[in-house]
C-alpha positions in Angstrom: -0.7 -0.1 0.0 1.0 3.1 -1.3 1.7 5.4 1.8 0.2 9.0 1.8 2.5 11.8 1.9 -0.2 14.8 2.7 -0.6 12.4 6.0 3.2 12.1 7.0 3.3 15.8 6.2 0.4 16.7 9.0 1.3 13.9 11.7 5.2 15.1 12.0 5.3 18.6 11.4 2.0 19.4 12.8 0.6 20.5 8.8 -2.7 20.4 7.5 -3.6 21.3 4.1 -6.0 23.9 3.7 -7.3 25.2 0.6 -4.1 24.2 -1.4 -1.7 24.5 1.0 -0.1 23.8 4.1 -1.0 25.6 7.7 0.8 25.2 11.0 -2.0 23.7 13.3 0.8 23.5 16.4 1.5 27.4 16.0 -1.5 28.7 14.3 -2.5 30.5 17.6 1.3 31.6 18.5 0.9 36.0 18.2 4.1 35.0 17.0 3.0 32.7 14.7 4.4 34.7 11.3 6.9 36.1 12.6 8.7 32.7 13.0 7.3 30.3 10.5 10.2 28.9 8.5 9.5 29.6 5.2 8.1 27.2 2.4 11.8 26.9 1.1 13.2 26.0 4.5 10.3 23.4 5.4 10.9 21.9 1.8 14.6 20.0 1.6 13.7 18.5 5.2 10.8 17.3 3.9 12.0 15.9 1.0 14.9 13.9 3.5 12.2 12.9 5.6 10.5 11.3 3.1 13.5 9.5 1.4 15.3 9.2 5.2 12.5 7.1 6.3 12.1 5.2 2.8 8.1 5.7 3.5 7.5 5.2 -0.5 9.2 2.4 -1.1 6.9 1.7 -3.9 7.6 5.0 -5.6 10.9 5.8 -8.4 12.2 9.6 -7.2 11.2 9.9 -10.4 6.9 9.0 -9.8 7.7 10.9 -6.3 8.5 14.0 -7.6 5.6 14.2 -10.0 3.6 14.4 -6.6 5.9 16.5 -4.7 4.6 18.9 -7.6 1.0 18.0 -7.6 1.6 19.2 -4.1 3.2 22.1 -3.8 2.6 25.1 -5.4 5.0 27.1 -8.5 6.4 29.0 -5.7 8.3 26.3 -3.7 9.3 23.4 -5.8 9.3 24.2 -9.5 6.5 22.2 -11.8 6.8 19.4 -14.1 7.9 20.1 -17.5 8.4 24.5 -17.0 11.3 24.2 -18.4 10.7 22.5 -21.8 7.0 25.2 -21.2 9.9 28.3 -20.9 11.7 27.0 -24.0 8.2 26.7 -26.1 7.8 30.0 -25.1 10.7 31.3 -26.0 10.3 30.0 -29.2 7.1 30.9 -29.6 8.1 34.5 -29.6 10.9 33.8 -32.0 7.5 33.1 -34.8 5.5 35.7 -33.7 8.3 38.7 -33.8 9.6 37.5 -37.3 8.3 39.8 -40.2 8.3 36.7 -42.5 7.4 33.7 -40.4 5.4 31.8 -42.8 6.2 28.2 -42.6 4.5 25.4 -41.5 7.5 22.9 -41.5 10.1 25.6 -40.8 12.0 25.1 -37.4 13.0 27.1 -35.0 16.1 26.7 -32.9 17.7 28.2 -29.6 21.4 27.9 -30.7 20.4 31.8 -33.2 17.6 34.4 -33.2 14.7 33.1 -35.6 14.9 35.3 -39.1 12.7 33.7 -42.0 13.7 35.6 -45.4 11.3 37.8 -47.7 10.8 34.7 -49.1 8.5 33.0 -47.9 6.0 35.7 -48.8 3.6 35.2 -52.1 5.0 38.6 -53.7 5.5 36.4 -57.3 2.8 37.0 -60.3 2.7 33.4 -61.5 -0.7 32.9 -63.0 -3.0 35.9 -64.4 -6.4 34.6 -65.0 -8.3 36.5 -67.6 -11.9 35.2 -67.8 -14.0 37.6 -66.5 -15.0 40.7 -69.3 -15.0 43.1 -66.9 -14.0 45.2 -64.1 -13.8 42.2 -61.7 -14.6 43.0 -57.9 -15.0 41.0 -55.6 -13.3 37.2 -54.8 -12.9 34.5 -51.8 -11.3 31.8 -51.6 -13.1 28.7 -49.7 -12.3 27.5 -46.8 -10.4 24.4 -47.4 -8.4 26.1 -50.0 -9.8 23.9 -52.9 -11.5 26.3 -54.8 -11.6 30.4 -55.5 -14.8 31.8 -56.2 -15.0 35.3 -58.0 -17.4 38.3 -59.5 -17.8 41.1 -61.6 -19.4 43.8 -62.8 -19.7 41.2 -66.0 -22.9 40.5 -64.1 -21.4 37.1 -63.2 -19.1 35.0 -60.7 -16.4 32.2 -61.6 -15.8 29.4 -59.1 -11.9 28.6 -60.0 -10.7 25.4 -59.0 -7.0 25.0 -57.1 -5.2 21.6 -58.6 -2.9 20.0 -56.6 0.0 21.7 -57.9 -1.1 25.0 -56.7 -2.6 25.7 -60.8 -6.2 28.1 -61.1 -8.0 26.5 -63.5 -11.5 28.1 -64.1 -14.3 25.7 -62.9 -18.1 26.8 -63.7 -19.1 30.6 -65.0 -22.5 31.4 -63.2 -24.4 33.6 -65.1 -28.2 35.1 -64.6 -27.7 38.3 -62.6 -29.0 41.3 -64.4 -26.8 43.7 -62.1 -23.3 43.5 -61.4 -22.0 41.0 -58.5 -20.7 43.1 -56.1 -19.4 39.7 -54.1 -19.7 36.5 -53.0 -20.0 33.8 -49.9 -19.5 30.7 -49.4 -21.2 27.9 -47.2 -20.0 26.6 -44.0 -18.9 23.0 -46.0 -17.7 24.6 -49.2 -20.4 23.0 -51.3 -22.0 25.9 -52.5 -22.1 29.7 -52.9 -24.7 32.8 -53.1 -23.6 35.7 -55.1 -24.9 38.9 -54.3 -26.7 40.9 -58.0 -26.0 44.9 -57.0 -29.5 46.2 -55.6 -30.9 43.6 -57.0 -30.7 39.6 -55.6 -28.9 35.9 -54.2 -28.7 33.2 -56.1 -27.6 30.9 -54.1 -25.4 27.3 -56.4 -24.1 24.3 -56.3 -20.1 24.4 -56.0 -20.2 20.8 -57.6 -22.6 21.2 -60.6 -22.6 24.5 -60.9 -26.0 24.5 -60.8 -28.8 28.2 -59.4 -30.2 25.8 -56.3 -32.5 28.9 -55.7 -33.0 33.1 -56.2 -33.9 35.0 -52.8 -35.4 38.3 -53.7 -38.0 40.8 -51.5 -40.4 42.6 -53.8 -39.3 46.7 -54.2 -36.3 46.2 -52.2 -32.5 44.8 -53.6 -30.1 43.2 -51.9 -26.7 44.9 -50.6 -25.1 42.1 -48.3 -25.4 38.3 -47.5 -23.8 35.6 -45.9 -24.5 32.4 -44.1 -26.3 30.9 -40.1 -23.4 29.1 -38.6 -24.6 25.5 -39.6 -25.3 25.8 -43.0 -29.1 26.2 -42.7 -30.8 30.0 -43.5 -29.6 32.9 -45.0 -29.1 36.2 -43.8 -29.5 39.1 -46.8 -28.9 42.9 -46.3 -31.6 45.2 -47.7 -31.5 48.2 -49.3 -33.9 49.8 -47.3 -31.5 48.8 -44.1 -33.1 45.7 -42.8 -32.0 42.6 -42.3 -33.9 39.6 -43.5 -33.2 35.7 -42.5 -34.2 33.0 -45.1 -34.2 29.0 -44.7 -32.6 27.4 -48.4 -36.2 27.5 -49.7 -36.8 30.7 -49.8 -39.1 31.1 -46.2 -38.5 34.2 -44.8 -38.6 33.1 -41.2 -37.2 36.4 -39.7 -36.6 39.8 -40.2 -34.4 42.9 -38.3 -36.2 46.0 -38.9 -35.4 48.8 -38.5 -31.7 50.5 -39.5 -29.5 47.2 -39.4 -27.6 48.0 -42.4 -26.5 51.0 -44.9 -27.0 50.8 -48.8 -23.6 49.7 -49.3 -22.8 47.5 -46.6 -20.6 43.9 -45.9 -22.9 41.7 -43.4 -20.9 38.1 -41.9 -22.2 35.9 -38.8 -19.3 35.2 -36.2 -19.3 31.0 -35.7 -20.8 30.9 -32.7 -24.0 33.1 -34.6 -23.7 37.3 -34.0 -24.4 38.8 -36.9 -21.7 41.7 -37.7 -22.8 44.5 -40.1 -22.7 48.5 -41.1 -24.8 50.1 -38.6 -24.2 53.2 -39.8 -21.7 54.9 -41.9 -18.9 55.2 -38.8 -20.7 52.3 -36.6 -20.2 48.8 -36.9 -23.2 46.8 -35.6 -22.3 43.2 -33.4 -25.9 41.4 -32.0 -26.1 38.4 -30.5 -29.5 37.8 -31.7 -31.0 34.9 -28.8 -29.6 37.3 -25.8 -30.7 40.7 -27.9 -27.3 42.0 -26.8 -25.3 44.8 -28.7 -22.1 45.9 -29.1 -20.7 49.2 -31.3 -17.8 49.6 -32.6 -17.4 53.4 -33.7 -15.4 55.4 -36.0 -14.2 58.5 -36.9 -14.3 58.2 -40.1 -16.6 56.4 -42.5 -16.0 52.4 -42.9 -16.1 51.1 -46.4 -15.5 47.6 -45.7 -14.1 45.0 -42.6 -13.8 41.1 -42.5 -13.7 39.0 -40.0 -10.3 36.4 -38.7 -10.8 33.1 -39.4 -11.2 32.9 -35.4 -13.8 35.8 -35.0 -11.2 37.4 -32.5 -10.6 40.2 -34.6 -12.6 42.2 -36.9 -10.5 44.5 -39.8 -11.8 47.9 -40.8 -10.8 49.6 -43.7 -11.7 53.3 -44.1 -11.8 56.5 -46.4 -9.2 57.9 -44.8 -6.9 55.5 -46.3 -6.6 53.2 -42.8 -7.2 49.9 -41.8 -8.2 49.4 -38.2 -7.2 45.9 -36.6 -10.5 45.5 -33.4 -10.4 43.3 -30.9 -14.4 41.6 -31.2 -13.4 39.0 -28.3 -15.4 40.5 -24.8 -14.3 44.2 -23.7 -14.6 45.4 -27.4 -10.9 47.4 -28.3 -8.6 49.3 -31.1 -5.4 47.1 -31.5 -3.5 47.8 -34.2 -3.9 50.4 -37.4 -2.2 49.9 -41.1 -1.3 53.0 -43.7 0.0 54.0 -47.1 -2.3 52.4 -49.5 -4.5 54.0 -51.1 -8.2 55.2 -51.6 -10.1 57.7 -52.9 -13.5 56.7 -54.8 -13.7 52.6 -54.8 -14.5 50.2 -52.5 -11.0 48.4 -51.5 -11.1 45.5 -49.2 -8.3 44.0 -47.2 -7.5 40.4 -45.8 -5.7 38.0 -43.0 -3.2 35.7 -44.3 0.0 33.2 -43.8 0.2 30.9 -40.9 -2.0 31.8 -38.3 -3.4 34.7 -39.9 0.4 36.5 -39.0 -0.1 38.5 -42.1 -2.4 41.7 -43.4 -3.0 42.6 -46.9 -5.0 44.6 -48.5 -6.1 45.9 -52.6 -5.4 50.0 -53.5 -6.7 52.2 -56.1 -2.4 52.6 -57.0 -2.9 49.2 -58.8 -0.4 47.5 -56.2 -1.3 44.8 -53.0 0.2 46.0 -49.6 1.3 43.5 -46.9 1.7 44.4 -43.2 3.2 42.1 -40.2 0.1 42.3 -38.1 1.9 42.4 -34.6 4.2 45.3 -35.7 2.3 47.1 -38.4 5.2 47.2 -40.7 4.6 47.4 -43.9 6.9 44.6 -45.7 5.5 44.0 -49.1 4.4 45.8 -52.5 2.8 43.9 -54.9 2.8 45.6 -57.9 1.6 44.2 -61.5 -2.1 45.4 -62.0 -3.0 48.0 -64.4 -5.7 49.3 -62.4 -7.0 49.0 -58.9 -7.0 46.1 -57.3 -10.7 46.1 -55.4 -10.5 43.1 -53.4 -8.2 39.9 -52.2 -8.2 36.7 -50.4 -5.4 35.1 -48.9 -5.7 31.1 -49.1 -6.7 29.9 -45.5 -5.0 26.1 -46.3 -1.7 27.3 -48.6 0.3 30.2 -46.8 1.8 31.0 -50.0 -0.8 31.4 -52.5 -2.6 34.7 -52.6 -5.2 36.5 -55.2 -6.5 40.0 -56.0 -9.1 41.3 -58.5 -8.7 44.5 -60.2 -10.4 46.6 -62.0 -7.6 45.7 -65.5 -10.4 42.6 -65.3 -7.8 40.4 -64.0 -7.1 38.4 -61.4 -3.6 37.8 -60.1 -2.2 34.3 -58.4 1.0 35.1 -56.4 3.6 32.5 -55.7 6.9 32.2 -53.8 10.1 33.8 -55.5 12.1 30.3 -54.8 9.4 28.3 -56.4 10.3 26.8 -60.2 7.3 28.4 -62.1 8.3 27.7 -65.3 5.0 26.0 -66.2 2.7 28.1 -64.9 4.1 31.8 -64.4 2.3 34.1 -66.2 -0.4 31.7 -68.0 -3.3 33.2 -68.9 -6.9 31.0 -69.3 -9.8 31.6 -71.1 -10.9 28.1 -71.1 -14.4 28.4 -71.4 -14.3 25.4 -74.1 -13.0 23.2 -71.7 -15.3 24.8 -68.7 -19.0 24.3 -67.8 -21.1 26.9 -68.4 -24.2 27.6 -67.0 -26.8 30.4 -67.2 -30.3 30.6 -65.7 -32.6 33.5 -66.3 
């Protein structure tokens, strides 16, 4: 039978365990107890010697005894188990976090030297140009699984692109049927369906595999300005031109309506993983609404809001402003401004930004000067400016699975795919794809 260490402490030293700590019972009533009671560090060596010397735990190895003692004593008395390993891991994590260019899943970090990655870890080389839209490309977004890219255009169409295993992006389906420009798209939680939003028109829901239009969501006398999915994929949220938000089931039945000013004419709308609605409430205010409790939070900016995007973990919100700044807000718990990013250009158009890279360590944004800007999220330092487009860059999207793939959409009617400088791109560098004959085209009126 194993000897009870706590019992032996109490019997031998006259101490008892209370609230996880030992208390001197014999001297508790003495007025000089707190002044003269030996500290834990003085007590500990004697106790260990006593335990080992009296062979009270003969059935346990020293390593097991040490583990028992580590559980028994607070960290102020005895170093916790594997504490050194924890400190080493924290030191390595800190080096990676502070590295401006760390963007690799496989790169090892050593304590023998400071960790520094090179710029070649950032996707900064055009490896492919997609020419299949016949007018300005306004929006694009990778699917959550990284296998697809969807783009929308003022040519009234959207295109689903497939990312092959070799990193090449090929046209899969051209989605037509909208009578007006398509302002944005939204991937379903499982990436098997997609929504396209016509400007002040309708929302269309598409099957990704077949390219078939599954349903059209429209409301008489009002148009749509934004759309998003519920976290479970069973409902669709649409922002309307009358500043309300309508909630539909997949079959097109209106199940709820948030009336009053819940959105504005030009707006983004997103849902958090726990079902909170995030929308532009006023020109300078974002509303975060918990529909179950009715609780509301606001982000109040000093300038007009152009667009916003949620981080993958829903803890951060990146807001693009009319004054050519990006503001990073923490929305978990108490609302708070974390950082600001500057230098990109915006004066007339809607320009969108995104999170990206390993652990979303970077911020990327389009710009009206035809370039893509990339910042290190933690430091706020501008680390790359990517040139190549000949028109305003309206939107960027970073592949959530491949940290070395970035896409940008431009008024020059093209989409650029950016990859690493040191990758051999002889077979796919600057290749234009206009493969209408090899892709499926679906038209729905």
